[in-house]
N, C-alpha and C positions, 0 to 999 in steps of 0.2 A: 279624375285621377290619371296621371300619366303613367303608362306602362312601358318600360324599356327593358330590353334584354341586358343583363349585366355584362360588362366587358370581361373578356377572358383574362385570367390572371397571368402575368408574365412567367415564363419558365426559363431555366438556365439553358436548356437545349431545346431548340425549336427547328422544325423542318421548314423547308422553303415554301411549301404550300401554306402552312400556318402563317408564316410571315407575310406572304402575299395577300391572304385574306384579311389579316389585321391591318396592313397598310392600305388596302383598298377601302376598308370600312372607315379608317381614319380620314382618308382623302375625301370620301363621300360626305362625312360629317362636316368637314371644312367647307365643302361646297353646298352644304345644307340640303343634300340629296339624301334625306333620311330613309327613303324607301330602299335605295341602293345600299346604304349602310346596314340596314336591317338584313337585306339579302346576304350581304357578305358575312355578317355574324352568324346567320343560319348555315351558310356554306361552311364556315369555319367549324361550327359545332358538329356538323355532319361528318366533316373530314376527320376531326379529332376522334369522334366515336368509332369510325370505321378504320382509320389508320393507326390510331394510338390506343384504342380500347377504353378511352375515357373522354370526359368533357372538360379537359383542363380548364 
């Protein structure tokens, strides 16, 4: 069974840090660097929790 972190849902207003982590995760996926993509999704979730108070 493959376990993947669900992609964050898009929001109308997004900060630059959120956008950077999402873009980096997408770019890593395109390059098939799944470890880096996972790292970026974790960093995004941590950022959202600390900066926005949620896990958008």
